[in-house]
C-alpha positions in Angstrom: -32.6 83.9 -10.5 -32.9 86.7 -7.9 -30.1 87.3 -5.4 -30.2 89.6 -2.4 -27.6 90.5 0.2 -27.1 87.9 2.9 -28.3 90.3 5.6 -31.8 90.2 4.0 -32.1 86.5 5.0 -30.3 86.7 8.3 -33.3 85.9 10.6 -34.6 83.1 8.4 -31.2 81.6 8.0 -30.5 81.7 11.8 -33.8 79.8 12.3 -33.1 77.2 9.6 -29.5 76.7 10.7 -30.5 76.1 14.3 -33.1 73.6 13.3 -30.9 71.7 10.9 -28.0 71.7 13.4 -30.3 70.2 16.1 -31.5 67.6 13.6 -27.9 66.6 12.7 -26.9 66.6 16.4 -29.8 64.3 17.1 -28.1 61.8 14.8 -24.7 62.2 16.4 -24.0 64.8 19.1 -20.2 64.8 18.2 -20.6 66.0 14.6 -19.2 69.5 13.8 -21.9 71.5 11.9 -20.9 74.8 10.3 -23.0 77.3 8.3 -21.3 77.9 5.0 -22.1 79.6 1.7 -23.4 83.1 0.8 -25.8 83.3 3.7 -22.9 83.1 6.1 -20.9 85.9 4.5 -22.0 89.5 5.3 -22.4 91.4 2.0 -22.5 88.3 -0.2 -25.3 88.0 -2.7 -27.4 84.9 -2.2 -30.7 83.4 -3.1 -31.3 82.6 0.6 -30.5 78.9 0.5 -28.8 77.4 3.5 -25.7 75.3 3.1 -24.0 73.5 6.0 -20.8 71.5 6.2 -20.5 68.5 8.5 -16.9 67.7 9.1 -16.2 64.1 10.3 -13.2 61.9 10.9 -12.1 59.5 8.3 -13.1 56.6 10.5 -16.6 58.0 11.1 -17.4 59.0 7.5 -19.1 55.8 6.3 -21.2 55.6 9.5 -22.3 59.2 9.1 -23.2 58.6 5.5 -25.2 55.5 6.5 -27.0 57.4 9.3 -27.8 60.5 7.1 -29.2 58.2 4.3 -32.0 57.3 6.7 -32.9 60.9 7.5 -32.0 63.1 4.6 -32.4 62.8 0.8 -29.2 62.0 -1.1 -28.3 64.9 -3.4 -25.9 65.3 -6.4 -24.6 61.7 -6.0 -22.5 62.1 -9.1 -20.3 64.5 -7.1 -19.8 62.1 -4.2 -16.4 60.6 -3.6 -14.5 58.7 -0.9 -14.4 61.9 1.3 -17.4 63.9 0.2 -21.2 63.5 0.1 -24.2 65.8 -0.2 -27.6 65.5 1.3 -30.7 67.7 1.3 -33.3 68.4 3.8 -36.6 69.6 2.4 -38.8 68.5 5.4 -37.9 71.3 7.8 -38.3 74.1 5.3 -39.7 74.3 1.8 -36.4 75.8 0.5 -33.9 73.0 0.5 -31.0 72.9 2.9 -27.8 71.3 1.5 -25.7 69.3 3.9 -22.1 68.7 2.7 -20.3 65.9 4.6 -16.6 66.0 4.4 -13.7 64.1 6.0 -11.6 66.5 8.1 -8.3 67.4 6.3 -9.3 65.8 3.0 -9.2 67.5 -0.4 -12.9 68.1 -0.1 -12.6 69.8 3.3 -12.3 73.3 1.8 -15.6 75.0 2.4 -14.8 76.6 5.7 -11.5 77.7 4.4 -12.9 79.3 1.3 -15.5 81.0 3.4 -12.8 82.5 5.6 -11.1 83.9 2.5 -14.3 85.6 1.3 -14.8 87.0 4.8 -11.3 88.5 4.8 -10.8 89.6 1.2 -13.3 92.2 0.0 -12.0 92.0 -3.6 -12.7 88.3 -3.7 -16.2 89.0 -2.3 -16.8 91.6 -5.0 -15.7 89.1 -7.7 -18.1 86.5 -6.1 -21.0 88.9 -6.1 -20.2 90.0 -9.7 -20.7 86.4 -10.9 -24.2 86.4 -9.3 -25.0 89.9 -10.7 -24.1 88.8 -14.2 -26.5 85.9 -13.9 -29.3 88.0 -12.4 -28.9 90.6 -15.1 -29.0 88.0 -17.9 -25.3 88.6 -18.9 -24.7 84.8 -18.4 -26.9 81.8 -18.4 -27.2 79.1 -15.6 -24.6 76.9 -17.2 -22.0 79.7 -17.7 -22.7 80.8 -14.1 -22.0 77.4 -12.7 -18.9 77.0 -14.8 -17.5 80.4 -13.7 -18.5 79.8 -10.1 -16.6 76.4 -10.2 -13.5 78.2 -11.6 -13.9 80.9 -8.9 -13.8 78.2 -6.2 -10.8 76.6 -7.9 -9.1 80.0 -7.6 -9.9 80.2 -3.9 -8.5 76.7 -3.4 -5.2 77.7 -5.1 -5.1 80.8 -2.8 -5.7 78.7 0.3 -2.8 76.4 -0.5 -0.5 79.4 -1.3 -1.2 80.7 2.2 -0.3 77.5 4.0 
């Protein structure tokens, strides 16, 4: 897997994010849509994929899931729970766009917060990039990478709760 600095993908990501945000807003104008992931963090290594988080109220969650199911492909349904769902859009662009739907304030509503940590803390960003470099250079395999990345995000979650 090849990673490049997020800046390399900046123009393409802007275009994709605008398109997917418009598509989501056409479903419900009131939905909050935020660009998340490596492409949204200057200096982060990424493969150029676009991830967005859609934050909804608890009362609007099931209706949003129902509406999205008619427009987007359900993705990683084994990770779904009562306050989190993932969809993908492969129609707008050949590289898939992941759409994470979360209930505001739920345990799953951590993506924007973890992103803020990576934007603020350069050491955490170095650690994040090191995980990707190790995969790219063959020092770890895909399974090890995903496991270490999950542990890294667990660490971010602990840091977020300590700062509250």
